[in-house]
N, C-alpha and C positions, 0 to 999 in steps of 0.2 A: 530351438524353440525359445522364444522370448518369455521372460518371467512376467507374470501378471501382478502388477503392484497396484493395490487399491488406492484410489484417490483419497485425499483427506476428507472429502465430502462423504465417502462411503463408510468411514469409521467414526462413530460417535462415542460419547463418553461411556455409554454402557458397554460397548465393545472393549474399551480399555479396561474398565473395572472387571469385566468377565475374564479377560485374558490374564490379568494379574492374579485373580482368584484361582484360576486353573493352574497357574504356575506354582502358587503356594501349596495347593493340594499335592502336586507331583513332587515338589521338593521335600515335603514332610514325609510322604510315603517312601521316598528314596532313602531318607536318613533314618527312619524309625522302623522298628521291627513289628510293633503291634499297635497301630493307631485305632482310634474309634471316633465316630461322629456323634455329637450330642444333638438329639432331635426331640424337641418339645412338642412339635406340631404347630408352632407359631410361624408367622410369615418369614422371619429371618432364618430360622432353621429349615424351613421349606425351600427357600432360595439356596441355602447352603447345600442341602441334599441334592437339589437339581443340578447345581454346579459340579458336585462330586460325580454324579453320573456322567456328565459331559467330559470331565477330566479323564475318565478311564474307559469311556465307550470305545469299542462295543462290548468289552468285557463287563462282568458284574462288579459291583463295588468290592475293592480288595480289603475292606474292613467292615466291622460290625457297626450297627446303629444303636445308640443307647439313650434311653429315656429315664431321667431321674423322676420317679413318680411319687408325688406327695400324697396322692389319694384325694386331693381336693381340686381336681381338674374339671374343666367344662366338658360335658359329654360330647359336644360337637368336635372338640379338639382330639379327644381320644379316638373317636370314629375316624377322623381324618388321618391320624397317626397310623392306625391299623390298616386302612385301605391303601395308604401310600407305601408302607413297607411291603404289603402283599403284592402290590403292583410291580414293585422293583425287584422282588425276590430277595430282599436284604435280610440279614440276620438281626433280629431285634433282641437287645439285652435290656431288661427292665430292672432298674435299681430302685427298690421300694423304701420309702421313708418309714412306712409302717413296719417293715422288717427291722429297721434300725431301732424303732421304738420297742418292738417285742424283745429285741436282744439287749435292751437297756443301754444302748449306745447314745440315745438322746431322750429327753424327757417328753412325755406325751402332753401336748398343750390342751387336750380336751377336744370334744367333737366339733366345737366351733372355733377353736384356737388356730392361729396361723402356723402353718408348717413350713412356710417358704424358707425361713432362716435355718431350718434343720437340714436343708439339702446338702450342705457342705460335707457333713460327716458321711452321709450316704454316698455321695459322689466319690469321695476319697477312698472309702471302703471298696466300692466297685472297681475303681481304677487299680487298687492294690490286688484285689481278689482275681481280677482277670489279666493282670500283668500288662495293662495298657501303658505305653510309654509316651503316647501323644493323644491329645483329644482336640478335635475340631469343634469350634463353637461359632455361633452367629453373632457375637457381640460386635457393636459398631462404636466408633469413637465419638459420634455425635450424640449418643444416648445419655452419657453422664460424664462429669469431669474426671472421675476416677478412671473410666475407660478411655478417656481422651489421652491419658499419658501412658497407656499400655502399648507394648510393642506388638507387632504382628505375631511373632513367636514369643510367648510369655513363659519363662521358665519358672517352675515351682520346685521347692526343696522337698526333702523326704516327708515333710509333714503337709505338703500341698500348699504351703504358704507362698504368697507373692510379696516380693520385696522390690518396690519400684526403683530402688537405688542400685539393684544388683542385676539389671537387665542388660542384654548385649546390644551393641549399636547395630543399626540397620541402614547404613548409608547406601544410597542409590539402589534401594530395594534388593540388597544382597544380604542373605540370611545365613547365620551360623546355626545350623540345625542339629548339631551333635548333642545328644543327651548324655550327660555324665551320670555315673552310678549314683543312685538315690534320687535322681531328678525325674521329672516328667515335664512335658511341654504342652501348653495350651496354644493352639494355632487359630488365628482369627482372619480367615480370608476376606471377610466383609468389613475389615477395619476402616477402610477409606470410603465406604458407602454411606449414604444418608438415607433417611426414611423415604424421601422422595425417589432416590435412585432405586430402592428396593421395590416400590410400587410400580415404577416405570418398567422395571425389568420383569416383574410378574405379568404386567400387561403385554409386554413384547413377547414373552415366552408362552403366554396363554396358560399359566399355571393354575392348578387347583388349590383352593385354600379352605379352611374351616368357614362355615357360613357366618359365624359371629363377627367376622371382620366387616360384614356388609350390614347396612341399616335394616333393622327389624324391630318389631314390638316386643317389649319385655317388661316384666314387673321389676321395678328398681326402688331403692331408697337412697336418699341423699345423706351421706355421712362424711364428715371431715372434708367437705368440698368435692367429694367424688360421688358418682352414681354407681352403687353396687347392686349387682343382680341378686334378687331374692331367690333362694333355693336351699339345697341341702346344707350349705355351709354359711349362709348368710340369712339371719332372721331379723325382723324389725325389732328394735329396742323401744323402750318406753319413750314416747314423744316423737318417734319416727313414723312417717306415713308411707305406705306402699303406693307407688304411682305406676301407671301404665304409660311408658314413654317409647318413642322411636329412638333407638340408640344403635351404636356399633362399638366395637372394641378396636383400639389402635394397637394394643399389644396384648399378649396372652400370658397370663401367669396363673396363680391359684385363684379360684373363684372368689375367695374371701378377702383378697387384697388387690384385685385388679378392677379398676373402675372403667365404666363405659363412658362414652361421650355422646351428647345429644347430637344426632346427625341424621340427615336424610340421604346420605351418600350410599346408594345401593348398587352402584356399578363401579368398575375399575376407573373409568374416566372421571366420575364424580369424586371418588376417593383421592385421586391424583390432584384434582383441582383443590380439594379441601386441604390436603397435606402441603401443597405449594404455598399456602398463605398462613400456615400454622407457625406460631412463634415460640412454642414450648415443645420440647421433645416428648415422645409418647410415654417414656418412663416418668419424666417429671410431672406430666399431667395426670397420669392414671395409675401409678403404682404406689400403694400404701407402704410396701416394704422398703421403699426408698425415702420415706418421710420420717424415719425414726430420728435421724440427725443429719447434719450437713455432710457428714462423712460416712453415711450408712453403707453406700456401695463399697467404698474403699475398705472399711472395716471388715466387711464380709469377704472381700477378695483376699485380704490378708489371712483370713481363716481358711481359705481354700475354695471359696465360692467362684463361680465362673465369671 
């Protein structure tokens, strides 16, 4: 019986990206004893989880799913997280920043203060408490210059710190996945994907997503060049005006540091067309936590952030 070899026209760039991601999942699971998948409920982690289910189908996921919960999430994202985990029958581990505050591990920034930068301690404590030696994340190199120089397999020391000068070579997509004592590895199967790739893949796979990614009306205020959603974690300050606008979110983070964009894109086709002409990454355009300094992301990664 002759082998059926697909023609070049039958394989597009999404097939190549998917195949490579599945390979990374299987390599890490083969090398590590107790991996975990970081799932925030955002589009990238949704794609990551979808790929993981494909990598190990028809069996269930061979690892847990973990959410580092700051307590300042959008309600739509938490609802999506819960229904997705229930649909897949996955084991959900919730690492709570509030627990870290209660234990005195981090300082309480107050009811309206940003908790995003506190996640590193909570993440590292959860990794150590559960004995995880590998963590899959949905970071992409096109998001930020600090992530652009990170390897697919990013090794962290006993303190969870990232040293960009101490990473292993990954020539010809060959990975050295052995985890030495005291280390753990962060694995990024979406490293070579772009925001446009992610949306095209979501459309192709007909994936479910939180509704806030699509255009809708919401009360917002303009602050520091971003449109922040008014709610439990964002209140109008003196001189700020609450406006009713049609917006959507390009990325999902804490409600008090994630800005919306003015947009009428309420379908996947419209979002893809919008992203195709965007000249600023979603984090650069809408994440206040990346605007503290030019090296905000790299500084946090050195502290253990994803």
